N, C-alpha and C positions, 0 to 999 in steps of 0.2 A: 605399542603395536599389537594387534591381535597375533596369536601364535596361529599360523595358517598352513594347513598340509600342502603340498603341491599338487596331491591329486585332487579332482572335483569331488565335493562334497556337499553336505546341506548348507544353504544360504550362499552357494556357489551359482555364478550365471550359467554355467556349462551344465548339460544334461548329467544326471548322476543316478540314475534310477537303479543302479547296479551298486551304489554306495550310500545308502540310507542309514546314516549313523542313528540319527535321532528322529523317530516317526512323527512326533508332534512338531518338532521345529520344521521338517520336511513338508508337513501338511500345511502348515500356517505361514510359511516363509518362502517356500520353493514352488508349490502348486500353485497355478493361477486361479481365480476364483471361479470361473467356469467350468473348471475341472474336478472341483472338489466334491461335488456330489456323485460323479462317476466313480472317484477315487473310494469314496465311503461304501458305494455298494458293491465295489470290488470289480469294477467293469474295466479294469486295466491289464496291461499284458504282464506287469510284474508278477503278479499272483501265478499265471502261469509257468513264468520262469523259475519261480520259487518251488513250484511243484516239481518240475523236472530236477531241479537241483537237490532236493531232497530225496529223490528216487535214487540217485547216484551216491548217496552217502554210504560208509562202510556198514552202517547198522540201520538198514532201512526200515521206516515204520509206515503206518497209514499217511502217505504224504497228504492226500487231499484234506483228510479230517485235520491233520495238523496246520495246515494252512488256512483252513476255516477257522480254527481256534485262533489262530494270530489274526487274522481279518476281524473277527469280533472284538478280540481285545484291542485291536487299534482302534476301531469304531468307537468302542465304548470309551475309551480315552479322548479320542477327537470330540466327541460329543459333549464329554462333562467339560473338556476345557471350553469349549465354544459356550456352554452354560455359565459357566465360571466367569468368561468375559463377558457376558451379557449382565449377570449379576454386578459384577464390578463398575460396568458403565452406568447401569441403573443408580448404584449406590453413589458413584462419582457426581453424578448429573443432580441428586438430592443433597450433597453435600454443600454446604454454604462456601467452605474455602475453595472447594475443587469445582463448582459449578460454572466459575467464569472460563474454566478450560474447555468443557463441553461447548458451551455457547459459542466460544471463539472458532473451534473447529466447523461448527454448522456456518457459521456467517462467513467464515474465509473460505469455505468450500463453494459457497453460492456466489460468493465475490468472483472466484476464480472462473467458475462456470460462465459467468456474466462478461468476463473479460475478454478483448479482441484475441487474444493469445489464443485462448480455449476455442473460441467460435471459427476463427480462421484456419484451425489446425486438426480439429476433431476428426472430421470427415477424412481427411488425409491419413491419419493414424487408423481409422476403421478400415480403409481400404488396404493399407498396408498389413494389418492384421489378416484380412480375408486372404489376400495373396500368399501370405505365409502358413495358411492352413489352420487359422486360429479362430476362435469366435468372439464376439465383440458383447457377449452377455456380461453384465456385472452383478448379476445375481446368483448368490451362491447357495449353499444349504440352508434351509430355512432356521433362523434363529429362534429360540424362545421368546414368546411376549411378555410385555411386564406383568401381565396377570399371573401368568406360570412362575414368576419369579419370587422368592421369598425377600424379606429385608436383609439386608447383609449383617452377618455376624461372624466377628473374626474366628471365633472358636469353631464355626463349620467350616472355614477355610483353611484351617491349619491341619495339614496332614501328619498322622502318626504311624511311621513305618513299624512294622511288626515282624519279627524274624523268629522262626522256630527250628527248633531240631528234635528229632526223633530217631534214638539208635543210632546217633551220629551222622544222620542224613538230614538234608533240608526237607521242611515238611510244610505243606500247604494245608492250612486249615479251611475245609469246604463246608463245614457244618456251621461255624460262626458268620451269620449274615451280616454283622456288622463290619466283616473284614472283606477287602476286594482285591484282586491281584492274585499272583502266585509268588511263591520262593523265588528269590528273596526280596521281592517287591511288593509284599501284601502289606496293606495300610488300612488304616481306618482315621478317623477325624478326633480331634479334642472334644468335640460335643458328644460322639458316640462313645468315646472312653471314659470321660469324667461326668457327664452330663446324664447319662441313662442311669436306669435304675441299678442298685449295687450288684444284686443278684444276676444280672445280665453282662455285667461288665467283663469285657476280655481280660481284664487285668486280675480278676478275682483268682485267689491261690486255689491250685488244683491239686488232686493228689497224684496225678500221673507223674513219670519222669521225664517229661518232656522239659526239654530247655527253651526258654522264651525270653525274648529280647524286646523291649518296647523303648522307643527313642522320642522323647519329648523335643522338638525343635526349637527350643527357647529356654532362657534362664529364668525361668517365671516360678518365683518360689510357691505361689498359689496352687500351680498345676501340679508340682512336684510332691507338695504335701498332700493335695488330693488324690494322687495317683498311688502314693504309698498307702492312704487309708483304704482305697477300692482294693488293693491286693489283699488286704487283711481282713475284708469286708467291714470296717469301721467308719467312723466319722472322722473328719479333720479333728486333731486335738486343739483344746482350748488350753494354750500354755500358761495363761494367767489363772485359770481355775485348778490347774494341778499344783499351784504353789499355795493356795489358800489354806489358811489355818480351819477355817471352817467351810463345810460344803465341798470339800476338795475333791476334784474330779479324779478318778482312778488312772492310773498310768498303764495306758493301753501299750500294744505293740507298735503301733504308730508312734506314740509318744516316744517311746524308747529309741527308736530309730532316728526321730527327729529332736532329739534332747539338745539343749543349748549348747553343749559342747560340740556336738555335731552339727549343728545346724545354724540357728539364728544368733546364738553367742559368737559367731565368727563375724558376723556384719561389721563393717566400718562405719563411725558416725552414728547420726540418728536420722529421723525423717525431715529433719531441717537442714540436712548436709548437701552438697551439691550432687546431682545423679551420679557422675562418673566416681565420686568417692565412696557412695554406698557400698557397691559390690565389694566382697570380701575377695582379697588376693590371699587365697587360702592354700595351705600345702597341708593337707590332712589324709590321712589314711588310717582308719580305726576299725578295730572289729567289736560290734555293738554288744551291749549287754543285753540279757533277756529280761522280760518285764517278771515283774513280782507276782503278777496274778495268774501266770500260767501254772497249771496243775498237773499236766503230763509231761512224763520226762522226754517222749519224743517230741512235743513241742517245744520244750525248752532247748533240746538238742539242736533242733532247726534254728532256733533264734540266735544261737552261739555261732551259726554259719553265716551271719549277715556282715556285711563289709561296706563301709562308708568310703569314698573317695572323692576328694576335690582337687582340682588341678588347673591351673592355668595354662593356655597353650597358644602358640602362634599363628595366625591367620592374616587374611588381607582384606581390603575393601577399597573401592575407587573413592578417590578424595571427593569427588562430587556428591556422591551418595553419602559418606560422611557428614559433609558439611550441610546437607539437607537434613538429615535426621537429628545433627546438632540444632538446629533451628527449630525442629519438631518438638525436640525434648524439652527447649528452652520456652516454647509456647504452652506447652503441657503443664511445666512447672508453674508459671505465671498465673494460668487459669486456676489451678489447684490451689495456689497461695490465695489467691482473691475469694475463692469460695470459702477456704478455712478462715479468712480474714471475717467475713461475712458472718459465718456461723459463730465465731467467738463473739463479734459485736453483738449479735441477737441474743446469745446466751447471757452476756454481760447487761444488756439492756432489760432483760427478763428477771435478772437478779435484783436489778434496782428497782423494778416496779414492785417487786415482793418486798424489799426493804422500806418502801414508802408507806406499807400498810401498818407499821411500827406505831409506837406512841409519837403524837404530836409533837412533844418537847423535844425530840431529836430530829425532827423534820427539818430545821433549818441547817443544821449541821451537814444532813445528807443533799440538801438543795444548793448548797454553795459548792460541791465539788466538781461543777462544771459539767459538759456535755460528754457523753460516753465515748471512751477511745478503746478501740479494739487491740487487744494485747498481740499484736502480729509483727513486732519489729522482726523477731527472727524470719518469718516468712518475706516481709518486704525486703529485708537484706537479702535474703536468698534470692529473690526475683531479679533484683539489681545485679547481685553477683553471678547470677546465671547467663545473663546478656554480656556482661563485661567479661565474663570467663571465656565465652565461646567466641565473641567478635571482637573483644580489646578495643582498640582504636576505631573500629567500624560499627560500635554498639549503636552510636546515635543514628547512624544512615540505617541500620537494620530497623529501629524503632519507627523510622518514618517510611518503612518499606510499605509499597502498596501492591496492588495485584500486578502480575507478570505483563510487561510489556512486548506486544506482539509485531512491533514496528518492523516492516522489511520492506524492501525495494520493489518486489514483484507479488501480484496475487498468489501464485503457484508457491513462492517463497514462504510467504505467510501462512499458507495452508500447510505446508510440509511442517513448518516451525510449530504450529498449533497442534498438529496431530503428534508431533516428536514429545511435547511436553504432556499432552493428554496421555500418552503411551507411559511415560515416565511416573505420572501420576498413578495410573491405575496398576502399574507394576509394585510401586511401594504402597500402595493404599492398605493393605492387610497389615505390614508392618506399623504403619501410623496408627491405624485403629487398635493395635493391640497395645502400643505404648500409650495413647490416650486411655484406653480401658484399665491398665494394670499399673502404670508407672505411680498414679498416686494411691494406690492401695496399701495397706499394710499386713503382711510384706510385699515389697513391690517387686515388678519386673527388672532385671538387671540388663540395662542396655549395654551394647557393645562398648569399648572403650580402645582408643590407640595406645600405641605403645608407651608413649609419655604420660597419658592419663592413668594406665595400670600402675606404672612404676612411681610416679611422683603424683599420687593421687591427692597428696594435701594442697597441691597448686591449684589456683582458682582458675588460671588460664593455661592451656598447652597449645592454643591455636598457632602461634608463631613457630612452637617446637614441633608441631606434626608437620608444619610446611618445610622444616629443614631436614625432614628424614630423608635418608639416603635414597630408599625407594621414590619417594616423592620426586626428588630431584632428577634421579635417573629415568622416570616415566613422565615427566612434564616437559613439553616442547617449549623452548625460550621465545620470545614475543617477536625478537626479530629473526626467528627461524622461517617464518612465511614469507612468500612472495607476495608484496601488498602492489595493489594496482596505484598508477599514478592518479593524482588528485583531479587532473585536467582532463586527460583522455580516458581515464578509468580502465588503463590496460597495465598489465604488468610486463615490465622491461625484460624479465627473465624468461617469459613465454612468447616473445616475438618471433623466434625461430622455431616453434614447435609445430606450427601449421595444424593447430587443432587437436594435437595429441594431448594425453594426458601428462601432468606435470609429476613425476615420482617422488619428487621432494614435497611437494604441497599433499599428495595423497598419503604419503607414510606419516606426515606430521598430522594430519587431520585424523589419522585412526589412533593416534597417541591418546591414552586414557591416564590421568594421574591417579597413583595409587598409593596407599599408606599401609603400614603394618598395624594390625590390630592384635589385642589381646583378649581371647575369649576364655569360657570358663567351662570346663567338664566337670559336672556331677555325676557321679555313678554310684548306684547302690546295688549289691549284689545281696538278694533276699533268699533266704533257705538254701542256697548253693543251687539253685535251679532256675531263678528269675532275674534278669538284668534289666535294670532301668537306668537311662542316661538322659541328662538334659545338657544340650549344648546349642547354640544358634546358629543359624544360616547367615549368609550374606544379605544384606538389605536387599529386598526386591527379587532374591533369587526363588524360583519355585520350582520348576521341573527341570531347567537348564543349569543346575548347579554343579558344573563339570567337576571343580576343583572343592566341592563340598566335602567334609570328613566323612558323612554318613555315606554319600555316594561313593567314596572310596571304600568303606566298609562293604557295601553291598556289592560292589564289583570284586572285592577280595573273596567273599563269601561264594560267589557265584561261580568263582574259578576253581574252588576247592573240590576235591575229590571227595567221595562218600567215608563218613567214619574220620574225617580230620578234626571234627568238632566233638569233642567227647565229654567235656564239662564245661559250666557256664564260666569258668575262669579263663579257659583258651578264649572263650568269645570276648571276655573283658580284655586279655591281652590283645586282641586284635584291634578293640576299640582304643587302646591306650596307644598303640602302634600307630596308628593311623591320626590320631590327634598329634603325634610328634612328626610324624614324616611327610604328611599331605603338604605343609608349607614349604618345606625343603625340596619336594620332589621336583625333578628336571623333565618330566614328562610333559610335552606339549598338550595344551588344552585349547577349546573353543571359547573359553570364556575371560581371555586376557590374564591368566594367572600369572604373577610376575616370576622370573627366575631370580630368587633373592640372592642365592651365592653369586650368580653371574653379575648381577647388579653392584653387589659390595665390591667383587673383584675389580669392575670396571670403575668403580669410584676410586678405589686404591689406586689403580694404575693410571687414572687421570692425574691423579696428584702426585704421582711419582713423576710422570712426564712432566708436568709443570715445574716440579721440582729440579729436574734435570736441565729444563731451560733456564731457570733462574741461576743453576750453578754456571751454566756456560756464559750467561750473560755477567756473573760475577767475575769468571776467570777472564773473559775479554776486557773488563774493566781493571784488573790488577794488571793484566799485561801493558796495556797501555801506561798505568801508573808506574810500572817499574822504569818504562822508557823514559818516562817524565822525570823520576827520581834520580836517574844516572846521568841526564843530560845537561851540560852545563848552560845551554842555551836558555833563555827565558820564555816560559811558556804561560798563557793565560789560564789559569785555575780557578778562576772566579766562580763559576757554577759546575766544576766538576764533581763535588763532594755530594750534590744534591741527590742522584741516584741511590748512594749509600745511605742516606738520611731516609729515604722513602721504604719503609717496611710494610706498607699497605698489601701488595701482592702475596708477600710471604707470610704476612698476618692472616690472609683470609685463607691460605692454605693450612697454616696451623689449626685456625677454627675448623676447617671443614674436616680434617683428619681427627679432630678431638671429638667432633660429633660422631664420625664412623666408630670410634674407638668405643664411646660411651653406647651407642645403640648395640653394637656386639657385647659389650659387658652384659647389658639388659637381657640379650637374646642367649647369652651363655648361661646366666642365672636360670633363665626358664628351662633352658634345656637340662641343666644339672637338676633342676627340680624334677623335670620328668625321669630322668636316671633314678634318681632317689625314690620317686613314686613307684615305678615298675619294680625296683628291688624290694622295696617294702611290700608291695603288692604280692609278687612272687612268694616272699616270706609268710604273709597270711594264707594265701591259697595253698602252699604246703602244709601248714597246720591243719587246715581243714582236710586236704587230701591224704594226708599221712599223719595224723594227730600224734602217734607216739614215735615216729621216725623208724618203725621197724617192719614197714611195708615190705623192702627189699628183701629182708632177712626171712620174713615169712614165705615169700613168693619162692626164693631160692630152695628154702626147706621143703616146700611142697614139691619143687620139681623132682627132688631125690625121692619121692614115694610116689608109686604108680597109683593111679586112680583118678577118678573124675567125679567128685563130689561137689555138691552146691557150693559148699565153702570155699573149695579150691576154686571153682570157676569165679566165684565173687572176689577172691583174692585176685586172681589174674586180672580180671577186669579193673579192678582199682590199681592195681601195679601199671596195668597199660595206660590207665587214665592219668596217671601220675607222670609216667615216662613221656607221653604226650605232651603234656602241658609243661614239663620241664624243657623239652625240645625246643617247643615254641618260644619260651621264655628266655632260653639262651639266644635264640635268634632275635628277638627282639629287642634285647639287651646290646647284642653287638651291633644293631642298627642306630640304636641310640647313641653308642660310642662312637660310631663313625662320624655322627651329626657333630657330636662335642668335639671331635678332632678337627673336622673342618672349620668350625666356627673358631677353635683356638688357632689354627692355622692363619685364617683371615684376621683373626687378632693380632697374631704375632707379626703377619707382614704390615697390617696397620700401625704397629708400634715401632717397628722398624722405620717406615715410612715418616711416622711422626718426630723419631728421633733423627732423620734427615733434614726434615723441615727445620727442626730446633737447631741442628748443626749449622744449616744453611744461614738462620739469622744470626748465630753466635758468629759466623765467619764474615758476615756482612758488617755486624758492629765492630767487630774487631779490625776489620779494614778501614771503617769509618775513624776508628781510634788512631790508626798508623797514619791515616791521611792527614787528620787533625794535627798529630804531633810533628808530621813533614812540615805541614803549613805553618805550625808554631815556629820550626826551625827556622824556615824561610824568612818568616817575619821577624825573628829576632836579630837574623843577619841583616835585614833591611834596617832593623832600629839602630845596630851598631854603626852602619855605614852611615845614617842619618845623624847620628850622635857625633861621629868624626866631623861630618860637614858643618854642624852647627858649632863644634868646637873652633873650627877656623874662622867661622863669621864672629865667635865671641871673642876671640883674639883680637880680630881685626877692629872690632867694635872697642874693647879695651885701649887699643892703642891710639885709634884716631878719636874717640870721644873727646879725651881731654885736649887734645890738638884743636879739635873744632871748637870746643868751648873756649879756649884761650885765643883763638883766632878771631873769635866773634867779640870778644871783650876789648882785645887791643884794636880792633878795627872800630871802635866808639870813638867819636868826636867829641873827648872831654878834655877840661882844663888841666885836670890832674895828670894827664899823660904828656904834659910837656909841649903843648902846642903844635904838635906835628912833628916835631922835630928830631924824633928817634930815627936812628938808622936802622936799616933792614937787619944787621948783625945783631944789634941789642935785642931787636923783637924776637928774632929766632932764638936766641939765647934764652931769654926768659921763657919762651913758649915751650921749647924742647925740655930744659930743665925741670919745669913745673910739671910738665905731662910725664917726664920720665919717672919722677918721684911718685904721682898718681898711680901710674901702670904698675911699677914696683910694690907699691901697698897692696893694690888689687889682686896681683898675681900671689903675693903671700897669703892673703886671706883665702884666695880661690884652692890653693894647692896645699895648704899647710893645717891640716885639723888641729894639731897642737895649740898653735897660735889663737885659732878660733876658740878652743875649749878655755883656754885661760883668760882670754877676753871676756868670754861669756861668765865664767864663774866670779871674777871681778866685778862684774857690773850687776850681776844677781844678788851678790852680798851688799853692795852699796844701796840697791834698790830698796832690799828687805829692811836694812837699816834705817833707811829714810822712812819707811811707813810704820815701824815700831817708835821711831823717837818723836813723829808727828801726832801719834795717837789713832791713825785712820785705819790701821789694823784691828785695835780694839773695839772701835765702833761698828766696823763690818761683821766681826763675831758676835756681838750681841744680838744685831739683827736676827739671827737664825733661830732665835726662840720665839717668834712671833705665831709659828704654826701650832705650837703646844698651847698658847695662848686662846687661839681660835677653837682649838678641840675641848677645852675646858668650858669656855663658855657655852659652845651647843650642848654639852651634857648638862649643866645647870639649868638650860632653857628647858631640855626634854623632862627632866625631873618636875620643875615647875607644872608643865603641862599635864603630866600624871596625876599630881596632886588635885588640880582644878577639877579634871574627869572624876576623881574619887568623890569629891565634895558635891559635885552637881547630882552623881548617882545617888548619894545618901539622901540629898534633898528631894529627887523624885521617888523615892523608896518611901521615905515619911509621908510624901504626898499621897501617895496611891494608899498606905495604910489608913489615913484619915477619909480617904474616898470610901474606901470599902465599909470601913466603920460606920460612916453615914448612911450608906445602902443597906447595910444590915438592919440599922434602927428603922429606917423607913419601910423594909419589908419588900425592897426590890429582889433580892436574893431568894425567894421563896421556891421558885423553880428549881434551883441549885439544892435546896434542903429537901425537895419531895424526892428528888433521885440522887442518892447520896454517891451513886457509882460514877456520876458525871459532875464533875467540880472544877472549878478554878484553879489555876496554878497555887494561888495563896491560900485557899480553903484546904487543899490536899497536903498542906506543910512544907511546899516546896516553893521557895521564892525565885522568880525568874533571873537567870544568870544575865551578866553585862551582855553575852552575844544577843540575847533576847530582846534587848532594848536599843541595840546600835542601829539598827535598820529602820527605827519608827520616827525618825526626824519629820517626815512628811505625813504621818498618820497620827492626825488630833481626832480626840472625841469632840462632839459638839460644844462641850463645856470648856475646850481648851486644854484638857489634861491628855498625857499619853496612854496609849492602851497597849498592854503587852502582846507580844508576837503570838498569833494563833487563837486569841480570845474573840468573841463577837461583840458587836457594839452594843454596849449597855446591859447586856443580860448575864454577864460575868461566867456563860458556858463555853468551856473551851472545846474545840474542835474534835471530834471522836474520829 
């Protein structure tokens, strides 16, 4: 959700003429169209109120003149922005990819005006506006026509802020016509800065003592090289020409600033690498060397005051914009790869055409090489890897992606959706054109990277990791958080009692915008200890309303400074470093949805701690219940009681989330520690420039003891004050960075404690599961003992009654041998019980006497083995174990016979080939080979084909039935070249 002030301001529905924070935003977003012309002409009451306000100030000035200047400045900005919008609209309408957006806006607008909703209600709206004292005109200030507009060039649309100081005060250069605005918001364009003639470039080195700061809002290596070359009045160096042994180019000042160890040599990968892997993740701060060609000592001394600094820093971007530009980079890489593949294929075909002009005798060898194939394996692999890296499992759906779908329920909804998408396209058009123009170049522009892309730059895909960021999860609304309408009545049940009022839940959720942490790069050059040049990017699509932009923070900080606050260029460099470090962590609320990073991490850690506490409560409730069961003598059903202990999915997710948080905090800590190290080394380098010998303080104190006011003493005093002012600002900057490091370390320690708690929870849960399983095992063993005793009773009963049952059945048979049924009952019972008693007694002895069982087994085993040895059965079985050895020997002999047969066959073919070549030599068929001794067959060159050359030729026979060696042409004896 956007961070909004409680008071009315720009983009608020309430009147706020007394609280215009951004004039450009107020003009386009708050003033109605029919009021804009009067606002431009100054015919509004706010200007009279401003004049009265300025007259009441403690230091009154000519209020009317000051307000007139302010009106002209605002009007100039409004007209420039309207012209820019018209240029962008015209450029988008001509762009093949974005033209459907413009057409859709026009078509949906006409469809809306033709709808019954518009025709039935437009007159009512007009009457309502008249009653409210408003006009119904939809015609605003005149926009420039298409004939007045130039073709869109991104170099003309990129503003370059220029900040200058003279004698410690902010300076506005009114003489340079290429600059517009006033301190600290003076600016020019890339086209004027780098595209104009060198002698008129604002960058050109001057002899005055003015401090100048030029900021190029992009990590474009071509612009950076051109800017430094313009400063020295030189051309961009040809780095390859400076390494030649012959015709070597001189090493200019620009070359020394941009030599490999400070510049291109720090790039990762090559032109075939993924775009996010090319930018250099550099930690560098060097004091550059002077060029060997310099002749004057003064110029050599100034060259020694150059400082080069490269540093990563943290920023943010909306997830939607980041994914949009990921798709754009993917498309650019694919198109570039296809163009390079075509160029390589054309060049290779041209070389083949030239080779066909050689002697006809080698033409067959060239002709049989097949159709031309472009050597673009790396580029084709890069194209596929970029799509897969950005989209992962959704790569196929992206490849099949077509024009955007504008399907909507109502004509007005369709019109608003189309307008929103056209606005998004126009907002990002400049950045997309810059990528299209400079990403395929060498050296390339460096696109912005996410936190994981910068740290794990060797990974092909970080899409899933980007969506696991703490900031993304904290700023993304869950799908089930929205109130959804019923499919039958198309009404939300949650809105039934609101009676037409807005739902705060839906309003807050719809305002949420997913954001991700980005890692941008700061490139900074301090030249001659007077000029500062920096390169770092804006957020995608950010033009003037970049409230959380680093350079916006720099300008705001400089505007609040009092006079004589910036005494050296190194103090200005410290402010740049400080804002690159602190802007991301700033807790000042802004209008551009800047995330509160520390708060988001604290919230994420707090949520995990809360869920961990709930999990512990569930575990303790389970253990209390288990303790009751353990101590109860009654029987309890424990069949499914252990399942919650075996389910570690909730705790596993908590462990994964806290692990991701710790990992991100470690990356952010590493980058912040880099900031601390860079600032420390920058301060050391600046001290060497400001106080080369380390004796400035002693000299200043010595001069204080002597009365006088010479030029030398005044110069020493100024240098000492410059040094002390820089040291004071350096200490403040280092303190702020140390506080950020402590905040991150505190968060990291809190996350580590939470991770230990989650791990302790998992351990306790697993231990309790083990205790429960042990208790269940004890219970099962008790049950087993009880069952064993029961089975023993049944076994004893069986032992007793089985013989009785058997004998009863036997004596119950009607047989002659039993005495013709004349036995008395007494006799039958006597026999039955005596025999059964003997059987039961023997069974019980065998069951409960292990000694008797062992003795009987020993006697029977010896008797059985003696029987086997005496009868010869054991000897016969033992001899059968040698059959495996006989089979192995047989296989070995067969393989040896096959090898000998192959050798004899090869010798036959060798002799046959020798006879054939001898016959061809005699008949003169090898004349072509003799005419060109450098092209000969394998036999004539003294090398006979090896066995591997013959093996794959079983299906390749000559017309006369002979085999042809591998690699030779049919019948002419010429081996392929």
